[in-house]
BANURO-890653 format. One record per residue: x, y, z of N, C-alpha, C, O, CB in turn; residue in three letters. Coordinates in steps of 0.02 Angstrom, whole numbers, padded with zeros to 5 digits, always signed. Glycine has a CB too. Example, Ala and Ser with C-alpha at 12.3 -4.5 7.8 and 13.67 -1.06 7.14 Angstrom:
<timis>
+00660-00284+00390+00615-00225+00390+00660-00165+00390+00712-00166+00423+00565-00224+00452ALA +00642-00112+00354+00684-00053+00357+00645+00002+00394+00670+00057+00402+00704-00030+00286SER 
</timis>
This chain:
<timis>
+00042-00060+00000+00000+00000+00000+00044+00062+00000+00092+00066+00038-00048+00000+00061MET +00027+00111-00042+00065+00173-00047+00038+00225+00003-00018+00220+00027+00062+00201-00119HIS +00080+00274+00017+00061+00326+00065-00001+00363+00043-00041+00385+00085+00119+00375+00076VAL -00011+00371-00022-00071+00405-00047-00134+00367-00029-00186+00397-00017-00067+00415-00122THR -00130+00300-00028-00188+00260-00010-00203+00266+00064-00261+00269+00084-00176+00186-00028GLU -00151+00268+00106-00162+00277+00178-00193+00346+00190-00238+00353+00231-00096+00269+00217VAL -00168+00397+00156-00195+00464+00164-00269+00466+00144-00309+00500+00176-00155+00514+00122ALA -00286+00431+00091-00356+00428+00069-00400+00395+00121-00455+00418+00134-00362+00392+00002SER -00375+00340+00150-00414+00306+00202-00420+00348+00265-00472+00348+00298-00381+00239+00219ASP -00368+00385+00282-00371+00431+00339-00426+00483+00328-00466+00496+00372-00303+00465+00351LEU -00426+00512+00269-00477+00563+00254-00547+00533+00257-00594+00565+00281-00465+00594+00185ALA -00555+00471+00233-00620+00438+00235-00642+00424+00307-00701+00431+00323-00618+00373+00195ALA -00595+00405+00350-00612+00391+00420-00631+00456+00455-00678+00457+00495-00553+00357+00457GLU -00596+00509+00441-00614+00574+00470-00683+00595+00447-00723+00620+00487-00562+00627+00451GLN -00698+00586+00383-00762+00606+00357-00818+00565+00386-00874+00590+00397-00763+00601+00281GLN -00805+00501+00400-00856+00458+00430-00877+00485+00498-00936+00485+00516-00831+00386+00436ALA -00827+00507+00538-00843+00537+00603-00877+00604+00594-00924+00621+00631-00779+00544+00646LEU -00854+00643+00547-00886+00707+00531-00960+00697+00516-01002+00735+00540-00850+00741+00472ASP -00976+00647+00476-01046+00634+00457-01088+00618+00519-01145+00640+00523-01049+00576+00407ASP -01060+00580+00566-01097+00565+00627-01110+00628+00669-01165+00639+00694-01060+00513+00669LEU -01058+00668+00675-01064+00728+00717-01111+00779+00686-01142+00819+00722-00995+00760+00727LEU -01117+00779+00621-01163+00825+00588-01236+00813+00610-01277+00858+00608-01157+00818+00512THR -01250+00751+00630-01319+00732+00647-01338+00745+00719-01396+00735+00738-01330+00660+00631GLU -01290+00768+00761-01306+00779+00832-01312+00853+00847-01282+00895+00812-01253+00746+00877VAL -01350+00871+00899-01359+00941+00916-01302+00965+00962-01262+00926+00985-01427+00953+00949ASP -01302+01030+00974-01248+01059+01015-01246+01031+01085-01192+01024+01114-01256+01135+01018ASP -01303+01014+01113-01305+00987+01181-01266+00921+01186-01237+00906+01238-01377+00976+01204GLU -01265+00883+01132-01230+00819+01134-01155+00828+01143-01121+00783+01169-01243+00780+01070ALA -01129+00885+01124-01057+00896+01127-01031+00902+01199-00971+00895+01210-01039+00958+01089TRP -01075+00915+01247-01053+00920+01317-01060+00853+01353-01046+00849+01413-01092+00974+01354VAL -01083+00801+01319-01091+00735+01349-01024+00707+01372-00977+00707+01333-01125+00687+01299THR -01019+00684+01434-00956+00653+01456-00942+00589+01417-00988+00554+01395-00960+00637+01532PRO -00878+00575+01408-00857+00513+01374-00818+00470+01424-00809+00490+01482-00815+00528+01311THR -00796+00413+01401-00760+00367+01445-00691+00393+01465-00663+00369+01514-00752+00299+01411SER -00665+00441+01429-00600+00471+01447-00611+00519+01506-00651+00565+01500-00568+00507+01387SER -00576+00509+01561-00585+00554+01619-00578+00627+01599-00532+00646+01564-00535+00536+01674PRO -00625+00667+01622-00625+00740+01613-00649+00762+01543-00661+00821+01533-00556+00768+01626ARG -00655+00716+01496-00667+00736+01427-00739+00727+01406-00770+00676+01417-00622+00696+01381TRP -00765+00779+01374-00831+00777+01342-00822+00758+01269-00766+00748+01245-00867+00846+01348SER -00878+00753+01233-00875+00741+01161-00835+00797+01128-00793+00784+01085-00946+00738+01131VAL -00848+00859+01148-00810+00915+01119-00735+00908+01132-00695+00925+01088-00835+00981+01149ALA -00716+00884+01191-00646+00875+01206-00614+00821+01162-00556+00828+01141-00637+00857+01280ASP -00652+00769+01147-00626+00717+01102-00609+00747+01034-00557+00734+01005-00677+00659+01094GLN -00655+00788+01009-00643+00821+00944-00586+00871+00949-00546+00877+00903-00707+00856+00918VAL -00582+00906+01005-00528+00954+01016-00460+00919+01017-00411+00945+00991-00539+00993+01081ALA -00457+00861+01047-00396+00821+01048-00374+00805+00977-00315+00813+00959-00405+00756+01089HIS -00420+00781+00936-00404+00767+00866-00382+00830+00830-00336+00829+00790-00465+00736+00830LEU -00415+00885+00845-00399+00949+00813-00327+00969+00828-00289+00986+00783-00446+01004+00837THR -00308+00966+00892-00241+00988+00911-00188+00946+00877-00140+00972+00849-00233+00985+00987TYR -00196+00880+00880-00143+00837+00855-00144+00829+00779-00093+00814+00749-00147+00769+00887PHE -00202+00839+00747-00201+00844+00674-00162+00907+00653-00127+00907+00603-00273+00846+00645ASP -00169+00959+00693-00132+01021+00678-00057+01012+00687-00018+01034+00644-00156+01077+00722GLY -00037+00981+00741+00035+00971+00751+00063+00920+00702+00122+00922+00684+00050+00950+00823THR +00021+00872+00681+00043+00825+00630+00058+00860+00564+00107+00845+00530-00011+00770+00619ALA +00015+00908+00546+00028+00947+00486+00093+00986+00493+00132+00990+00445-00031+00995+00471ALA +00105+01015+00552+00167+01051+00564+00227+01005+00559+00279+01024+00531+00165+01085+00632LEU +00221+00945+00586+00277+00898+00585+00300+00884+00514+00359+00873+00501+00258+00833+00620ALA +00253+00883+00467+00269+00870+00397+00297+00932+00363+00346+00929+00327+00208+00844+00360ILE +00264+00989+00374+00280+01049+00334+00330+01095+00366+00364+01133+00331+00217+01086+00321THR +00335+01094+00432+00379+01142+00467+00406+01110+00531+00382+01125+00585+00341+01207+00483ASN +00456+01065+00524+00481+01029+00583+00505+01075+00639+00499+01057+00698+00538+00984+00562PRO +00532+01133+00622+00555+01179+00675+00497+01203+00718+00502+01206+00779+00593+01238+00645ASP +00442+01222+00686+00383+01243+00724+00354+01184+00764+00329+01193+00819+00329+01272+00678ARG +00359+01124+00735+00335+01066+00773+00377+01057+00836+00350+01042+00889+00337+01003+00729PHE +00443+01066+00830+00486+01057+00889+00467+01107+00943+00472+01091+01002+00560+01067+00869ARG +00445+01166+00924+00421+01214+00974+00358+01188+01009+00351+01193+01070+00406+01283+00941THR +00312+01159+00969+00252+01129+00998+00270+01071+01044+00239+01061+01096+00203+01106+00943ALA +00320+01032+01024+00343+00976+01065+00371+01002+01131+00356+00975+01184+00396+00935+01028LEU +00413+01054+01128+00441+01083+01189+00385+01110+01234+00390+01104+01295+00491+01139+01171ASP +00334+01139+01204+00278+01164+01244+00244+01108+01282+00227+01114+01341+00226+01200+01198ASP +00235+01051+01248+00202+00995+01280+00246+00966+01335+00222+00951+01390+00185+00941+01229LEU +00310+00958+01321+00355+00931+01371+00360+00979+01431+00369+00957+01488+00425+00920+01341LEU +00353+01043+01418+00358+01092+01471+00301+01089+01521+00310+01108+01579+00361+01160+01442GLY +00243+01067+01499+00186+01063+01545+00173+00993+01570+00131+00983+01614+00123+01090+01510VAL +00208+00944+01542+00194+00874+01559+00201+00861+01634+00164+00820+01662+00240+00828+01521ALA +00248+00895+01666+00257+00885+01738+00199+00909+01779+00193+00891+01838+00319+00919+01760GLY +00155+00949+01750+00097+00974+01786+00038+00927+01786-00014+00943+01814+00076+01038+01757GLY +00046+00869+01754-00007+00819+01755-00056+00827+01698-00048+00870+01655-00044+00822+01820GLY -00107+00785+01700-00156+00783+01646-00193+00849+01637-00208+00869+01581-00206+00728+01658ASP -00207+00883+01692-00242+00946+01687-00203+00998+01649-00231+01036+01610-00259+00972+01756GLY -00137+01000+01661-00095+01048+01625-00091+01032+01551-00091+01076+01509-00025+01050+01656ALA -00088+00967+01536-00087+00947+01465-00153+00964+01432-00154+00987+01375-00073+00871+01459ILE -00208+00953+01468-00273+00972+01440-00277+01047+01427-00303+01068+01375-00329+00951+01489ASP -00250+01087+01472-00251+01159+01463-00216+01179+01398-00239+01223+01361-00219+01195+01523ASP -00159+01146+01385-00121+01162+01325-00156+01137+01262-00163+01174+01213-00052+01132+01329LEU -00178+01074+01263-00203+01043+01201-00277+01056+01189-00299+01054+01131-00190+00970+01203THR -00315+01068+01242-00387+01076+01236-00412+01145+01254-00469+01163+01240-00422+01025+01278LEU -00368+01185+01286-00391+01248+01315-00423+01295+01264-00475+01324+01278-00333+01283+01346GLY -00392+01302+01206-00420+01347+01156-00489+01324+01134-00535+01364+01128-00373+01352+01095ARG -00496+01259+01122-00560+01233+01099-00613+01238+01153-00672+01247+01138-00553+01160+01078ALA -00594+01234+01216-00643+01238+01270-00673+01308+01276-00723+01317+01310-00611+01218+01336ARG -00643+01356+01244-00672+01423+01243-00715+01435+01181-00741+01490+01170-00616+01476+01245ARG -00724+01383+01141-00764+01387+01080-00832+01356+01089-00843+01315+01134-00727+01354+01022MET -00878+01375+01047-00943+01340+01042-00933+01274+01005-00882+01266+00971-00996+01385+01006SER -00980+01227+01011-00974+01165+00973-00963+01176+00898-00920+01143+00869-01036+01123+00983PRO -01001+01221+00865-00986+01232+00794-00915+01258+00782-00885+01242+00731-01037+01281+00765PRO -00890+01297+00830-00822+01322+00823-00770+01266+00827-00722+01265+00788-00807+01373+00876GLY -00780+01220+00874-00735+01162+00879-00738+01120+00816-00687+01098+00790-00753+01120+00941VAL -00799+01109+00792-00809+01069+00732-00771+01099+00673-00737+01064+00636-00884+01063+00716PHE -00778+01164+00664-00745+01196+00607-00669+01197+00616-00632+01192+00567-00771+01268+00599GLU -00646+01204+00678-00573+01202+00691-00545+01134+00671-00491+01129+00643-00558+01217+00764ALA -00582+01081+00688-00559+01014+00669-00557+01007+00593-00509+00982+00564-00604+00960+00699TRP -00610+01030+00560-00611+01026+00487-00553+01065+00457-00522+01042+00408-00678+01054+00460ARG -00537+01123+00485-00482+01163+00458-00415+01126+00466-00375+01125+00420-00479+01231+00494ALA -00404+01096+00525-00341+01061+00535-00337+00997+00495-00283+00976+00475-00332+01045+00609ASN -00395+00966+00482-00395+00908+00437-00373+00928+00367-00335+00892+00334-00465+00876+00434ARG -00396+00985+00345-00374+01009+00278-00299+01022+00277-00265+01005+00229-00413+01073+00258ARG -00274+01052+00330-00202+01064+00334-00163+00998+00332-00113+00993+00297-00184+01102+00398LEU -00188+00948+00368-00154+00884+00369-00158+00849+00302-00109+00820+00279-00183+00839+00424LEU -00215+00853+00270-00223+00822+00204-00175+00854+00153-00144+00819+00114-00296+00828+00179ALA -00170+00920+00155-00125+00954+00109-00052+00935+00124-00012+00924+00078-00133+01030+00114ASP -00035+00929+00188+00033+00910+00206+00047+00838+00186+00100+00823+00160+00044+00919+00281ALA -00001+00794+00197+00008+00723+00181+00019+00713+00106+00053+00666+00086-00052+00682+00204ALA -00011+00756+00066-00004+00750-00007+00068+00761-00029+00085+00744-00086-00050+00800-00041ALA +00111+00790+00014+00181+00802-00004+00226+00743+00014+00285+00744-00003+00206+00865+00029THR +00199+00693+00049+00240+00638+00073+00251+00585+00019+00207+00571-00022+00208+00606+00133LEU +00311+00557+00019+00327+00499-00023+00327+00437+00021+00328+00441+00082+00395+00508-00059ALA +00326+00379-00011+00324+00317+00027+00383+00310+00075+00377+00280+00128+00323+00257-00020ASP +00441+00338+00056+00501+00331+00098+00513+00392+00142+00567+00397+00173+00561+00319+00054ASP +00466+00438+00146+00474+00497+00190+00473+00477+00263+00442+00427+00282+00420+00549+00176SER +00506+00516+00304+00502+00508+00376+00477+00573+00407+00491+00628+00381+00571+00487+00407ARG +00440+00566+00462+00409+00624+00493+00429+00627+00566+00422+00577+00602+00331+00622+00486VAL +00453+00684+00589+00467+00694+00660+00402+00689+00699+00349+00708+00674+00502+00763+00672ILE +00406+00662+00761+00345+00658+00802+00364+00660+00875+00422+00675+00891+00304+00593+00786TRP +00317+00646+00920+00329+00654+00991+00378+00603+01019+00411+00615+01069+00264+00650+01029TYR +00382+00545+00987+00433+00496+01004+00484+00494+00949+00504+00547+00924+00402+00426+01016GLY +00506+00435+00928+00551+00430+00870+00515+00452+00807+00454+00452+00803+00577+00358+00862PRO +00555+00471+00757+00525+00488+00692+00491+00425+00664+00508+00369+00682+00578+00515+00643SER +00443+00437+00620+00403+00381+00593+00404+00383+00517+00409+00436+00487+00330+00385+00619MET +00399+00324+00486+00389+00321+00415+00322+00352+00398+00276+00351+00438+00393+00249+00390GLY +00317+00379+00337+00256+00416+00318+00193+00374+00324+00143+00398+00349+00263+00441+00247ALA +00196+00312+00301+00136+00270+00304+00116+00254+00376+00057+00255+00393+00147+00204+00265LYS +00166+00239+00417+00151+00226+00488+00124+00288+00522+00080+00284+00565+00214+00201+00524SER +00151+00345+00504+00129+00409+00533+00055+00421+00519+00017+00438+00565+00171+00467+00507PHE +00035+00413+00457-00035+00424+00439-00080+00369+00466-00138+00381+00483-00043+00430+00363LEU -00054+00308+00469-00092+00253+00499-00108+00268+00572-00163+00255+00596-00054+00187+00494THR -00059+00296+00608-00070+00314+00678-00124+00368+00684-00164+00366+00731-00005+00338+00710ALA -00126+00415+00638-00179+00466+00640-00247+00434+00627-00296+00453+00658-00165+00521+00588ARG -00249+00386+00581-00312+00351+00567-00336+00313+00629-00395+00315+00646-00304+00303+00507LEU -00289+00279+00662-00307+00243+00723-00335+00290+00775-00383+00274+00809-00246+00206+00750MET -00305+00349+00781-00328+00398+00831-00399+00421+00817-00440+00423+00862-00281+00458+00832GLU -00414+00438+00754-00481+00462+00740-00532+00407+00748-00589+00419+00769-00485+00492+00669VAL -00513+00345+00732-00560+00290+00741-00572+00277+00816-00629+00269+00838-00534+00225+00707TRP -00518+00276+00856-00525+00260+00927-00562+00315+00965-00606+00301+01005-00456+00249+00958ALA -00544+00378+00952-00580+00432+00986-00651+00438+00959-00697+00460+00994-00543+00499+00978HIS -00660+00420+00896-00728+00416+00869-00769+00364+00906-00829+00373+00917-00726+00400+00795GLY -00737+00309+00925-00772+00257+00964-00795+00284+01031-00850+00269+01054-00728+00196+00973GLN -00753+00325+01063-00773+00355+01126-00836+00398+01117-00880+00398+01160-00716+00399+01154ASP -00839+00434+01062-00897+00475+01047-00958+00432+01032-01013+00445+01057-00883+00523+00988ILE -00949+00381+00991-01003+00335+00974-01032+00304+01037-01093+00300+01045-00978+00280+00926VAL -00988+00281+01082-01011+00250+01144-01049+00299+01188-01102+00283+01215-00952+00221+01183ASP -01023+00360+01194-01055+00410+01237-01124+00430+01213-01169+00441+01253-01010+00471+01243ALA -01132+00434+01148-01195+00459+01119-01241+00403+01096-01296+00416+01072-01181+00505+01062LEU -01219+00341+01102-01260+00285+01080-01272+00284+01005-01327+00266+00983-01326+00286+01116GLY -01222+00304+00967-01230+00307+00894-01212+00241+00862-01178+00199+00892-01186+00363+00865LEU -01235+00231+00802-01219+00172+00763-01166+00191+00712-01175+00238+00673-01282+00142+00728ASP -01110+00155+00712-01057+00168+00664-01038+00102+00629-01003+00061+00658-00995+00199+00699ARG -01061+00092+00568-01044+00030+00533-00968+00024+00525-00933+00073+00510-01078+00029+00463PRO -00943-00036+00535-00871-00049+00527-00853-00049+00453-00894-00065+00411-00851-00116+00560ALA -00791-00031+00438-00767-00032+00369-00700-00069+00367-00669-00082+00419-00760+00040+00341SER -00677-00084+00307-00613-00118+00300-00554-00072+00313-00497-00094+00311-00607-00146+00230ASP -00567-00008+00328-00513+00035+00351-00486+00010+00418-00432+00031+00440-00537+00107+00357ARG -00523-00033+00451-00499-00062+00514-00435-00101+00505-00399-00114+00553-00552-00107+00544LEU -00419-00121+00443-00357-00158+00433-00297-00117+00457-00249-00145+00484-00349-00175+00358ARG -00299-00052+00448-00244-00010+00471-00238-00014+00547-00182-00020+00573-00255+00064+00449HIS -00294-00012+00582-00293-00015+00655-00269-00083+00678-00230-00089+00725-00363+00001+00684VAL -00294-00135+00645-00274-00203+00663-00200-00214+00652-00165-00243+00694-00314-00255+00623ALA -00175-00189+00595-00103-00195+00580-00062-00161+00634-00012-00188+00657-00087-00165+00512GLN -00083-00102+00654-00047-00066+00707-00050-00104+00772-00001-00107+00809-00077+00005+00716LEU -00108-00134+00787-00114-00174+00847-00067-00233+00848-00037-00248+00900-00184-00198+00855GLY -00059-00266+00791-00015-00324+00787+00058-00304+00795+00095-00335+00833-00025-00360+00720VAL +00079-00252+00759+00150-00236+00759+00172-00201+00823+00232-00194+00835+00166-00192+00700ILE +00125-00179+00865+00143-00148+00929+00141-00197+00987+00145-00177+01045+00097-00089+00943THR +00135-00262+00972+00133-00311+01027+00196-00305+01070+00191-00298+01131+00127-00383+00999ARG +00255-00309+01039+00317-00305+01078+00323-00238+01115+00343-00236+01173+00378-00316+01033SER +00305-00185+01080+00310-00118+01110+00266-00112+01171+00284-00077+01218+00292-00065+01059TRP +00208-00145+01171+00163-00141+01229+00197-00166+01292+00180-00144+01347+00099-00182+01215SER +00244-00213+01284+00282-00237+01342+00342-00192+01357+00354-00174+01414+00306-00309+01329TYR +00379-00175+01305+00438-00131+01314+00417-00066+01347+00453-00040+01390+00472-00118+01247VAL +00360-00039+01328+00335+00023+01356+00321+00017+01431+00322+00066+01467+00271+00044+01320ASN +00308-00044+01453+00295-00058+01524+00358-00083+01560+00356-00101+01619+00239-00108+01532ARG +00414-00084+01523+00477-00110+01549+00470-00183+01571+00494-00203+01623+00501-00067+01608ARG +00436-00220+01529+00426-00292+01540+00457-00331+01483+00463-00306+01427+00350-00308+01547MET +00477-00392+01497+00502-00436+01445+00444-00459+01401+00389-00472+01426+00539-00497+01476ASP +00457-00464+01337+00406-00489+01291+00403-00565+01297+00454-00598+01291+00422-00468+01217VAL +00344-00593+01310+00338-00666+01316+00364-00701+01253+00357-00676+01197+00266-00687+01329PRO +00395-00758+01263+00421-00796+01206+00363-00824+01164+00308-00836+01189+00466-00853+01231GLU +00378-00834+01101+00329-00863+01057+00290-00811+01017+00276-00757+01042+00281-00906+01096GLY +00274-00829+00956+00235-00784+00914+00161-00797+00922+00140-00850+00947+00256-00792+00840GLU +00121-00749+00901+00048-00755+00906+00018-00751+00836+00033-00705+00798+00018-00699+00952VAL -00023-00799+00819-00060-00799+00757-00123-00757+00766-00159-00765+00815-00077-00872+00734ARG -00136-00713+00719-00197-00672+00721-00237-00684+00658-00211-00675+00602-00180-00596+00729VAL -00299-00705+00665-00343-00717+00609-00408-00678+00620-00445-00692+00667-00358-00794+00600GLU -00421-00630+00577-00478-00586+00586-00525-00586+00526-00503-00592+00469-00454-00515+00600LEU -00589-00581+00541-00640-00574+00489-00653-00500+00478-00676-00465+00523-00705-00612+00508ALA -00639-00476+00418-00650-00406+00401-00724-00392+00392-00763-00437+00379-00611-00388+00338ALA -00744-00328+00398-00814-00311+00386-00839-00333+00317-00898-00349+00310-00823-00236+00393PRO -00795-00333+00267-00815-00353+00200-00821-00428+00192-00846-00452+00141-00765-00327+00150SER -00798-00466+00242-00798-00538+00237-00730-00566+00220-00719-00627+00223-00847-00560+00187GLY -00683-00523+00202-00615-00544+00187-00582-00569+00251-00602-00550+00306-00574-00486+00156GLU -00531-00611+00244-00493-00634+00302-00425-00600+00305-00391-00595+00254-00484-00709+00299GLY -00406-00578+00364-00341-00546+00374-00301-00589+00423-00327-00610+00474-00348-00473+00401TRP -00238-00603+00406-00198-00646+00449-00128-00616+00460-00101-00582+00417-00192-00716+00419THR -00101-00631+00519-00033-00613+00536-00004-00671+00577-00041-00706+00611-00029-00546+00576TRP +00061-00681+00572+00095-00731+00613+00093-00800+00583+00054-00814+00537+00064-00733+00681GLY +00135-00845+00608+00141-00912+00581+00078-00954+00595+00048-00950+00648+00202-00947+00609PRO +00060-00995+00546+00001-01037+00553+00007-01088+00610-00043-01107+00639-00013-01074+00488GLU +00069-01109+00625+00078-01161+00676+00092-01132+00745+00113-01169+00790+00135-01206+00655ASP +00081-01068+00755+00092-01038+00821+00046-01069+00873-00012-01083+00858+00082-00961+00818ALA +00072-01080+00932+00031-01110+00986-00012-01058+01021-00056-01075+01061+00075-01145+01036THR +00000-00995+01007-00042-00940+01033-00078-00908+00975-00048-00896+00922+00001-00888+01072ASN -00142-00894+00984-00181-00867+00928-00239-00823+00953-00265-00833+01008-00208-00923+00885ALA -00257-00775+00911-00316-00734+00922-00357-00738+00858-00332-00723+00803-00298-00659+00940VAL -00420-00758+00864-00463-00764+00805-00530-00731+00820-00555-00733+00876-00473-00840+00787ARG -00557-00699+00768-00624-00670+00777-00635-00610+00733-00604-00602+00681-00634-00651+00848GLY -00680-00568+00756-00702-00509+00718-00649-00454+00722-00622-00439+00775-00769-00484+00745ASP -00635-00423+00665-00584-00371+00662-00601-00312+00707-00557-00284+00740-00575-00346+00591ALA -00665-00293+00709-00683-00236+00751-00671-00252+00825-00647-00209+00862-00757-00217+00740GLU -00688-00312+00847-00674-00331+00916-00600-00325+00932-00581-00298+00984-00698-00403+00929ASP -00558-00350+00887-00486-00347+00898-00463-00274+00903-00423-00257+00947-00448-00383+00841PHE -00487-00232+00858-00467-00162+00859-00490-00127+00923-00454-00084+00949-00495-00126+00798CYS -00549-00144+00947-00573-00115+01009-00528-00133+01068-00518-00093+01114-00645-00137+01023LEU -00501-00194+01067-00458-00216+01122-00389-00183+01118-00365-00157+01168-00450-00292+01121VAL -00358-00182+01059-00290-00155+01055-00288-00079+01063-00235-00051+01077-00258-00175+00989VAL -00345-00046+01054-00348+00026+01067-00376+00040+01137-00390+00098+01154-00391+00061+01014THR -00385-00012+01176-00408-00007+01246-00477+00024+01252-00491+00061+01299-00359+00033+01287GLN -00520+00008+01204-00590+00029+01208-00636-00026+01234-00692-00012+01254-00615+00052+01140ARG -00612-00087+01236-00649-00144+01264-00601-00192+01298-00543-00197+01278-00690-00180+01209ARG -00626-00226+01348-00588-00282+01377-00601-00343+01333-00656-00352+01307-00610-00296+01451HIS -00550-00384+01326-00557-00443+01283-00615-00488+01304-00647-00520+01263-00493-00483+01283ALA -00629-00490+01370-00684-00532+01394-00752-00508+01370-00800-00547+01371-00683-00534+01470ASP -00756-00447+01348-00820-00419+01324-00827-00424+01249-00871-00393+01219-00827-00347+01346ASP -00784-00463+01218-00788-00474+01146-00798-00549+01133-00797-00590+01179-00723-00448+01110THR -00807-00566+01070-00813-00636+01051-00748-00664+01023-00749-00715+00988-00868-00643+00999ASP -00693-00632+01038-00628-00657+01015-00613-00725+01045-00625-00737+01104-00572-00607+01031LEU -00586-00769+01005-00563-00835+01027-00488-00829+01039-00449-00819+00992-00579-00892+00975ASP -00467-00835+01102-00397-00823+01121-00368-00888+01146-00394-00918+01194-00392-00767+01174ILE -00313-00910+01115-00282-00973+01134-00210-00961+01156-00172-00927+01121-00283-01023+01075GLU -00191-00988+01213-00123-00983+01236-00111-00927+01286-00143-00874+01282-00077-00975+01178GLY -00066-00939+01332-00052-00891+01385-00025-00825+01358-00044-00771+01381-00003-00920+01435GLU +00020-00829+01308+00050-00768+01281-00003-00725+01246+00000-00664+01251+00105-00786+01231ALA -00050-00756+01212-00103-00718+01178-00148-00685+01229-00166-00626+01222-00144-00764+01132ALA -00167-00722+01282-00209-00693+01334-00174-00634+01367-00204-00581+01378-00228-00746+01387HIS -00110-00643+01383-00072-00590+01417-00066-00528+01373-00072-00472+01397-00003-00615+01437ASP -00054-00539+01309-00048-00483+01263-00111-00440+01262-00107-00379+01266-00032-00508+01192TRP -00168-00472+01256-00230-00433+01250-00249-00398+01315-00292-00354+01315-00286-00478+01228LEU -00218-00417+01370-00227-00380+01433-00186-00316+01433-00202-00268+01469-00210-00423+01493LEU -00131-00315+01394-00084-00259+01396-00080-00221+01330-00045-00170+01326-00015-00285+01415ARG -00114-00244+01280-00108-00215+01213-00120-00140+01214-00167-00116+01246-00157-00249+01164ALA -00077-00104+01179-00083-00031+01175-00057-00009+01107+00003-00005+01096-00043+00005+01233GLN -00103+00004+01061-00084+00020+00993-00066+00094+00983-00047+00114+00928-00140+00003+00946ALA -00071+00133+01036-00057+00205+01030+00004+00224+01072+00022+00188+01119-00118+00246+01053PHE +00034+00280+01054+00094+00303+01088+00078+00332+01156+00020+00344+01172+00131+00355+01045ALA +00130+00344+01195+00121+00375+01260+00138+00328+01317+00155+00270+01305+00050+00399+01268GLY +00134+00352+01378+00148+00310+01436+00101+00250+01437+00046+00252+01409+00141+00350+01501PRO +00121+00195+01470+00078+00136+01473+00012+00150+01509+00012+00181+01562+00114+00078+01506PRO -00042+00127+01480-00108+00134+01511-00143+00067+01508-00126+00024+01469-00150+00189+01476THR -00193+00060+01550-00232-00001+01552-00300+00010+01520-00329+00064+01524-00241-00026+01624ASP -00325-00042+01487-00391-00038+01457-00445-00043+01509-00430-00048+01569-00399-00093+01406GLY -00507-00042+01488-00563-00044+01536-00569-00112+01570-00546-00163+01544-00628-00028+01500PRO -00599-00112+01629-00615-00175+01662-00670-00211+01623-00706-00180+01584-00637-00162+01735ASP -00677-00276+01634-00732-00312+01600-00799-00281+01619-00809-00258+01675-00731-00387+01619PRO -00845-00282+01572-00912-00256+01585-00926-00188+01557-00984-00166+01559-00923-00255+01657GLY -00875-00154+01531-00888-00088+01501-00892-00097+01425-00841-00096+01390-00832-00037+01520ARG -00952-00107+01401-00960-00118+01329-01024-00083+01307-01041-00086+01248-00963-00193+01312SER 
</timis>
């Protein structure tokens, strides 16, 4: 897959969430979500801020480094200080204002992404990333935070085969999920077999692996983005290493976090 295809899927995932938000009234934007302290508006504001810095990372690395220094400078103040930096401007806006700010930053990111080649690298908050991985991470973010909004408002969001990007990220971050926690990665590989929304089958890992995860792609993506506990899905999990992985899976960057307890679905 070329970077242009990932960029197209990212834009489609953003538009899918945009379409859902278009159908809700302003009062819905103050609805609390599963993220502590965050409303629906805050979820969109989070996407707005980081879509904006993602565009900067591509087009103006020096300005991005300033944004990075700003974030590192407040990180010691805890989550509230980070929220003030990343969400503060949006919290002074009306819901339509937040919505339009997100749309504007999406356009900036789309224009920036159009300049990337398959072998481009992009500076980011951790190590630099390949262009395709960078845009895949943005797609995962809009899908996962979109799920928080869908859950909070009780909306219906049909799954699409764009989930392959999220699933791929979930698979390749297995080792990182342990390293990020300063834990040894369990020995042995894990076979992953998923049924895509289209009916296609997606597979990773050796067929003869003694550890395996099989089931619906959306269920898998919900677990690796810490939106569901594995026990609340229909995933078939075989082997100790596979079970342990899905308890710790974290497909997104940042300090180690734990997913929800069983029963939150």
